[in-house]
C-alpha positions as CSV (number, residue, x, y, z in Angstrom):
1,M,-27.6,-28.0,2.9
2,S,-27.2,-30.7,5.0
3,A,-24.1,-32.6,5.1
4,S,-25.5,-35.8,2.9
5,E,-26.0,-33.4,-0.1
6,S,-22.6,-31.6,0.2
7,P,-20.4,-33.2,-2.5
8,L,-17.3,-34.5,-2.3
9,G,-16.6,-33.9,-5.6
10,D,-15.5,-36.5,-8.5
11,R,-12.3,-38.7,-8.7
12,P,-9.5,-36.7,-7.4
13,T,-7.6,-34.8,-10.7
14,A,-4.2,-34.5,-8.9
15,S,-2.2,-37.1,-7.4
16,Y,-2.2,-35.4,-4.4
17,E,-5.9,-34.9,-3.8
18,A,-7.2,-37.2,-1.1
19,D,-9.4,-40.1,-1.9
20,P,-12.8,-39.6,0.7
21,A,-12.7,-43.4,1.4
22,E,-9.5,-42.8,2.7
23,V,-9.9,-40.2,4.8
24,K,-9.1,-40.9,8.5
25,R,-7.9,-38.1,10.3
26,V,-7.7,-34.4,9.2
27,L,-5.4,-31.5,10.0
28,L,-7.3,-28.5,9.7
29,L,-5.9,-25.1,9.0
30,Y,-8.3,-23.3,11.4
31,S,-8.8,-19.4,11.7
32,G,-12.0,-19.5,13.9
33,G,-13.8,-17.7,11.0
34,L,-17.1,-18.7,9.4
35,D,-15.5,-20.9,6.4
36,T,-12.9,-22.7,9.0
37,S,-15.7,-23.2,11.5
38,V,-18.1,-24.6,8.8
39,M,-15.5,-26.7,7.4
40,L,-14.4,-28.2,10.9
41,K,-18.1,-29.5,11.3
42,W,-18.4,-30.5,7.6
43,I,-15.3,-32.5,7.3
44,Q,-16.6,-34.5,10.4
45,D,-19.9,-35.2,8.6
46,S,-19.0,-35.8,5.3
47,Y,-15.9,-37.9,5.9
48,E,-16.7,-39.5,9.0
49,A,-13.1,-38.4,9.9
50,E,-11.8,-36.8,13.1
51,V,-10.2,-33.3,12.8
52,V,-7.2,-31.7,14.4
53,C,-7.1,-28.2,14.2
54,L,-4.0,-25.6,13.5
55,T,-4.1,-22.3,14.4
56,V,-0.8,-20.0,13.1
57,N,-0.2,-16.9,14.7
58,L,2.1,-14.5,12.5
59,G,1.2,-11.2,13.6
60,Q,-2.7,-10.8,13.1
61,P,-3.6,-8.5,15.4
62,G,-6.5,-8.5,17.5
63,E,-6.9,-12.4,17.8
64,D,-8.0,-14.2,21.1
65,Y,-6.3,-17.5,20.5
66,A,-7.3,-19.1,23.7
67,V,-11.3,-18.4,22.1
68,I,-10.1,-20.0,19.0
69,E,-8.9,-23.1,20.4
70,E,-11.6,-23.4,22.7
71,K,-14.3,-22.7,19.5
72,A,-12.6,-25.4,18.0
73,R,-12.8,-27.8,20.3
74,S,-16.4,-27.0,21.2
75,L,-17.3,-27.8,17.5
76,G,-15.6,-31.4,17.8
77,A,-11.9,-30.9,17.3
78,I,-9.9,-33.7,18.7
79,E,-7.0,-32.0,19.3
80,C,-6.5,-28.0,18.3
81,H,-2.8,-26.6,18.4
82,V,-2.1,-23.0,18.4
83,V,1.5,-22.1,17.3
84,D,3.2,-18.8,17.7
85,A,5.2,-18.4,14.4
86,R,5.7,-14.6,14.3
87,E,9.8,-15.0,14.9
88,Q,10.0,-17.7,12.4
89,F,8.0,-15.7,9.8
90,A,10.2,-12.8,10.4
91,R,13.5,-14.2,10.1
92,D,13.3,-16.8,7.8
93,F,10.5,-15.5,5.2
94,V,10.2,-11.7,6.0
95,L,13.7,-10.8,6.2
96,P,14.6,-12.3,3.0
97,A,12.0,-10.8,1.4
98,I,13.4,-7.3,2.4
99,K,16.7,-8.5,1.1
100,A,14.9,-8.8,-2.2
101,N,13.4,-5.9,-2.0
102,A,10.3,-7.6,-2.8
103,L,7.3,-6.4,-4.6
104,Y,5.3,-8.1,-7.0
105,G,4.0,-6.2,-10.0
106,G,5.8,-2.8,-8.3
107,G,3.2,-2.8,-5.3
108,Y,2.6,-6.1,-3.8
109,P,4.9,-6.6,-1.1
110,L,4.0,-10.4,-0.6
111,F,2.8,-10.8,3.0
112,T,0.1,-13.2,2.1
113,A,2.5,-14.7,-0.4
114,L,5.2,-15.0,2.4
115,G,3.0,-16.4,5.1
116,R,1.4,-19.4,3.4
117,P,4.7,-21.5,2.9
118,L,5.3,-20.9,6.6
119,I,1.9,-22.1,7.3
120,A,1.7,-25.1,5.3
121,Q,5.1,-26.2,6.6
122,L,3.8,-25.8,10.0
123,A,0.8,-27.9,8.9
124,V,3.0,-30.4,7.7
125,E,4.9,-30.9,10.7
126,Q,1.4,-31.1,13.1
127,A,-0.2,-33.7,10.3
128,R,2.8,-35.9,10.9
129,Q,2.8,-35.9,14.9
130,S,-0.7,-36.0,15.2
131,G,-1.0,-39.2,13.1
132,C,-3.0,-37.3,10.2
133,D,-3.3,-39.0,6.4
134,T,-4.9,-35.5,5.2
135,I,-4.5,-31.4,5.4
136,A,-7.5,-29.3,4.6
137,H,-7.3,-25.8,4.1
138,G,-10.2,-23.0,3.1
139,C,-9.0,-21.3,0.1
140,T,-11.1,-21.1,-3.1
141,G,-10.7,-21.9,-6.4
142,K,-10.1,-18.7,-7.7
143,G,-7.2,-17.4,-5.4
144,N,-3.2,-18.1,-5.2
145,D,-3.0,-19.2,-1.4
146,Q,-4.4,-22.8,-2.7
147,V,-1.5,-23.0,-4.9
148,R,0.8,-22.1,-1.9
149,I,-0.5,-24.2,0.2
150,E,-0.7,-27.4,-1.5
151,A,2.3,-27.0,-3.3
152,T,4.0,-27.2,-0.1
153,V,1.9,-29.6,1.1
154,V,3.1,-32.1,-1.7
155,T,6.7,-31.1,-2.0
156,L,7.6,-31.6,1.9
157,A,5.0,-34.5,2.5
158,P,4.1,-36.4,-0.8
159,E,2.6,-39.2,1.3
160,L,0.1,-36.2,2.7
161,K,-3.1,-35.9,1.0
162,T,-4.9,-32.4,0.6
163,I,-8.5,-31.5,0.7
164,A,-10.0,-28.0,-0.1
165,P,-13.9,-28.4,1.0
166,V,-14.6,-24.4,-0.5
167,R,-13.8,-26.0,-3.7
168,S,-16.1,-28.7,-3.7
169,W,-19.3,-27.9,-1.4
170,Q,-20.7,-25.4,-3.4
171,M,-21.9,-23.2,-0.8
172,G,-22.1,-19.1,-0.6
173,R,-21.8,-17.3,2.3
174,E,-26.0,-17.2,2.8
175,E,-25.8,-21.4,2.6
176,E,-22.7,-21.4,5.2
177,I,-24.4,-19.4,7.5
178,A,-27.4,-21.0,6.9
179,Y,-25.4,-24.7,7.9
180,A,-23.8,-22.8,10.9
181,R,-27.0,-22.0,12.1
182,D,-28.2,-25.4,11.5
183,H,-25.3,-27.0,14.0
184,G,-25.1,-24.8,16.2
185,I,-21.8,-23.1,15.1
186,P,-21.4,-19.3,16.3
187,V,-20.8,-16.9,13.4
188,K,-18.5,-14.2,14.8
189,G,-19.7,-10.7,14.0
190,G,-23.3,-11.2,13.0
191,T,-24.5,-12.4,9.7
192,E,-25.7,-8.7,8.3
193,A,-23.6,-7.6,5.2
194,A,-21.0,-9.7,4.0
195,P,-17.3,-8.2,5.3
196,Y,-14.4,-7.7,3.2
197,S,-12.0,-10.9,3.0
198,I,-8.9,-9.7,5.2
199,D,-5.9,-11.7,5.8
200,D,-3.2,-9.9,7.5
201,N,0.4,-10.6,9.5
202,L,3.1,-8.8,10.7
203,W,4.1,-7.6,7.2
204,G,0.6,-6.3,6.1
205,R,-2.9,-6.5,5.7
206,S,-5.0,-6.9,2.7
207,S,-8.4,-6.8,1.8
208,E,-10.7,-8.1,-1.1
209,G,-14.7,-8.3,-1.8
210,R,-17.4,-5.5,-2.2
211,W,-17.2,-2.6,-3.8
212,I,-13.5,-3.5,-4.0
213,E,-14.1,-5.6,-7.4
214,D,-15.6,-2.6,-8.9
215,L,-12.7,-0.8,-11.0
216,G,-14.5,2.6,-10.9
217,H,-15.3,2.4,-7.2
218,A,-12.8,4.5,-5.1
219,P,-11.9,3.5,-1.7
220,E,-14.1,4.0,1.1
221,D,-13.2,4.6,4.2
222,D,-13.8,1.5,6.4
223,V,-11.4,-0.6,4.5
224,F,-8.6,0.9,6.3
225,Q,-8.3,-0.6,9.2
226,L,-4.6,-0.7,10.2
227,V,-3.0,2.5,8.0
228,T,-4.4,6.1,9.0
229,R,-6.2,7.7,5.8
230,P,-3.6,10.1,4.7
231,E,-6.0,13.0,4.7
232,E,-6.4,12.3,8.3
233,A,-2.8,11.5,9.1
234,P,-0.4,14.0,11.4
235,D,-0.2,17.8,9.9
236,E,3.7,17.7,11.0
237,A,6.3,15.5,9.3
238,Q,8.2,12.7,11.3
239,T,11.8,11.8,10.3
240,I,12.7,8.3,11.3
241,E,16.0,6.3,10.8
242,V,16.5,3.0,10.2
243,E,19.9,0.9,10.6
244,F,20.9,-2.3,8.7
245,E,23.3,-4.5,9.2
246,E,24.4,-6.5,6.3
247,G,21.1,-6.3,4.8
248,I,18.8,-7.1,8.3
249,P,17.1,-4.0,9.9
250,V,18.6,-3.8,13.4
251,G,17.6,-0.4,14.8
252,L,15.1,2.2,14.5
253,D,15.8,5.8,15.3
254,G,19.0,4.6,17.6
255,E,17.3,2.1,19.2
256,R,18.4,-1.5,18.6
257,L,15.6,-3.8,18.2
258,E,14.9,-7.6,17.7
259,L,13.2,-8.3,14.6
260,V,9.7,-8.8,15.5
261,D,9.5,-5.7,17.9
262,L,11.2,-3.6,14.8
263,L,8.4,-5.0,12.2
264,E,5.7,-3.9,14.8
265,A,7.3,-0.4,15.6
266,A,7.9,0.3,11.9
267,A,4.1,-0.5,11.3
268,T,2.7,1.7,14.3
269,I,4.8,4.5,12.9
270,G,3.8,4.1,9.3
271,A,0.3,3.4,10.1
272,R,-0.1,6.8,12.3
273,H,1.6,8.8,9.2
274,G,-1.1,6.8,6.7
275,V,1.9,4.9,4.9
276,G,1.8,1.8,2.9
277,I,-1.9,2.2,1.3
278,V,-1.7,0.6,-2.1
279,D,-4.7,0.0,-4.3
280,H,-3.2,-2.4,-6.8
281,V,-4.7,-4.5,-10.0
282,E,-2.8,-7.5,-10.5
283,D,-2.2,-10.5,-12.4
284,R,-3.2,-13.9,-10.4
285,I,-0.9,-17.1,-11.2
286,I,-4.0,-18.8,-12.1
287,G,-5.1,-16.0,-15.0
288,L,-7.1,-13.9,-13.3
289,K,-6.6,-9.7,-13.1
290,V,-8.2,-8.9,-9.3
291,R,-7.8,-5.6,-7.5
292,D,-6.6,-5.6,-3.9
293,I,-6.7,-2.8,-1.3
294,Y,-3.2,-3.6,0.8
295,E,-2.1,-1.6,4.1
296,A,1.5,-2.1,4.5
297,P,3.3,0.6,6.6
298,A,6.1,-1.7,7.8
299,A,6.7,-2.7,4.4
300,A,6.4,0.8,3.1
301,I,9.4,2.1,5.6
302,L,12.1,-0.9,5.0
303,L,11.9,-1.4,1.5
304,T,12.0,1.8,0.8
305,A,15.2,2.2,3.2
306,H,16.7,-1.1,2.3
307,Q,16.7,-0.3,-1.3
308,E,18.4,3.0,-1.1
309,L,21.3,1.7,1.1
310,E,21.5,-1.3,-1.4
311,R,21.9,1.7,-3.9
312,L,24.1,3.4,-1.8
313,V,26.5,0.8,-1.2
314,G,26.7,-0.9,-5.2
315,T,28.5,-0.3,-7.9
316,I,26.7,0.6,-11.1
317,H,26.6,-3.1,-12.5
318,Q,25.2,-4.6,-9.2
319,N,22.7,-1.7,-9.3
320,Q,21.6,-2.6,-12.7
321,F,21.6,-6.3,-12.1
322,K,20.2,-6.9,-8.6
323,P,16.4,-5.5,-9.7
324,E,16.2,-8.3,-12.3
325,L,16.7,-11.1,-9.7
326,D,14.6,-9.1,-7.2
327,R,11.7,-9.4,-9.6
328,R,12.1,-12.7,-10.2
329,W,12.6,-13.8,-6.9
330,S,9.2,-12.0,-6.1
331,Y,7.3,-13.7,-8.7
332,L,8.4,-17.2,-7.6
333,V,7.2,-16.2,-4.2
334,Y,4.2,-14.9,-5.7
335,A,3.4,-18.3,-7.5
336,G,3.5,-20.6,-4.6
337,L,6.9,-21.7,-5.7
338,W,8.7,-21.3,-2.3
339,W,10.5,-24.5,-2.5
340,E,11.6,-24.1,-6.1
341,P,15.6,-24.5,-6.1
342,L,15.6,-21.4,-8.4
343,R,14.8,-19.0,-5.4
344,S,17.3,-20.8,-3.0
345,D,19.8,-20.3,-6.2
346,L,18.8,-16.4,-6.3
347,D,19.0,-16.2,-2.2
348,A,22.8,-16.8,-2.7
349,Y,23.3,-13.8,-4.7
350,I,21.0,-11.7,-2.7
351,E,23.0,-13.0,0.3
352,A,26.2,-12.1,-0.9
353,A,25.1,-8.5,-2.2
354,N,23.6,-7.7,1.0
355,A,27.1,-8.0,3.0
356,Q,27.8,-4.5,2.1
357,V,24.3,-3.5,3.3
358,T,25.5,-1.5,6.5
359,G,24.3,2.0,7.1
360,T,21.1,4.0,8.0
361,I,18.8,5.5,6.0
362,G,17.0,8.7,7.2
363,L,13.3,8.5,6.1
364,R,10.5,11.6,6.3
365,L,7.1,10.3,6.7
366,Y,4.1,12.7,5.8
367,K,0.7,12.4,5.2
368,G,1.1,9.1,3.1
369,G,4.3,9.5,1.8
370,V,7.8,8.1,2.6
371,R,11.0,10.0,1.3
372,V,14.4,9.6,1.8
373,V,16.3,12.1,3.2
374,T,19.5,11.1,4.5
375,R,22.1,8.2,3.9
376,S,25.1,7.3,5.6
377,S,27.4,3.8,5.2
378,P,30.7,2.7,5.8
379,N,30.5,0.9,2.5
380,A,29.3,3.7,0.6
381,V,30.3,3.8,-3.0
382,Y,30.5,7.4,-2.5
383,D,33.2,10.4,-2.2
384,A,31.8,13.7,-1.0
385,D,35.4,15.2,-2.7
386,L,35.3,13.4,-5.6
387,A,31.5,14.0,-6.6
388,S,31.9,17.7,-5.6
389,F,31.5,20.3,-8.1
390,A,34.0,22.5,-6.4
391,E,37.8,22.2,-6.7
392,S,38.7,18.8,-6.7
393,G,42.0,18.7,-5.8
394,G,43.3,16.0,-8.5
395,L,40.8,13.4,-7.1
396,F,38.9,13.5,-9.9
397,S,40.8,13.5,-13.4
398,Q,38.9,15.9,-15.5
399,A,41.4,15.7,-18.4
400,A,40.7,12.5,-18.8
401,S,37.0,12.6,-20.0
402,P,37.5,13.5,-23.6
403,G,39.4,10.2,-24.4
404,F,36.6,8.4,-22.3
405,I,33.8,10.1,-24.2
406,E,35.7,9.3,-27.5
407,L,36.3,5.6,-26.7
408,W,32.5,5.4,-25.0
409,S,30.7,6.7,-28.2
410,L,32.8,4.9,-30.8
411,Q,30.6,2.2,-31.6
412,S,27.3,4.1,-31.7
413,R,28.6,6.7,-33.9
414,L,29.9,4.4,-36.3
415,A,26.5,3.0,-36.2
416,H,24.8,6.1,-36.3
417,R,27.0,7.2,-39.8
418,I,25.9,3.6,-41.2
419,R,22.5,4.3,-41.1
420,E,22.6,7.8,-42.1
421,R,24.7,7.5,-45.2
422,P,23.0,8.4,-48.4
423,A,21.1,5.2,-50.4
424,G,23.5,3.4,-52.6
425,E,26.6,4.8,-50.7
426,E,28.8,1.9,-49.0
427,G,31.5,2.3,-46.0
């Protein structure tokens, strides 16, 4: 498919979509892979526009950013910027997720969902600095990421427009490869079987495509590129300790670490023990139900530890209430609404609740499992003397229990009596 044959689509359906005639300089979110490399050339040809590339480092393993930058320039980018955003990502996005015990659908720790609003925010900043009028991304029309990126752009920079070539150019993988060949674009990894669709950062890795779309197909070994298969994990369990201060993980096995270093260390330990594999079917916000394979060893360790410590220092009422807020927080982030005021409202309570979350949790890792084994906190709502089945020494008045039970069960007893009374009998 040539550039002249590539449709730019009909008139924009949303106010923030670009009018092709007005696109002059585009900020392209560039990964160096097939989609965005084809996109870099395609935008120049189809829009007759200049392209500025932005690559964001969120802790993706194995990337050579110098090679990515060189490739972008060789394909015609007038500028290429690489931003190391690992510390900002850990501090401003992953840390709030830890404090919110964030899991979507009970399994997905939101690593992609957390990264997209930051990437889009950085794109807005760079687009303004480079004089761009439009931001382009490589998301498809079937995924959540288009929502996360475009919602961020239109919220933070209503003067900027967006284009999503993958939604309009109607090229499949084979057509993209042919386009790349025709235009001298190097194809990373060759052109054999379609690879998994991968996204990764400090907080985890996701895989989609190929057999994953078949719900009856068990995971194949080659999908696990981050976490050791549990069957091949060490035969000896390892116990680790995670230290928190006000909900912030600050230490691992007695060593104080900066947040990025701690996330990476936890991921390494967890991956070695096969921890953090999630085979998950989830409801996307655009209506599809999809299956993903997640590898999230750092999240499996830190969320387990944080949640346990939070329960230890919270009252029964806090521990019943906060999970409801955590679920809502997770949904907003998953749904691309990072900038929704409700999320920051929830953050205010979550921060207050985490003010007491100081202490150390011991976890035993063994062949894919993470189990809490020890707990300590100066703020624990726990007293061993009160809880003991041994002689309480008067600290807990067992004699008061019958009166409590009578009052506690009063309405339930009355309701039961009313419901069980014979037909026709009143009060």
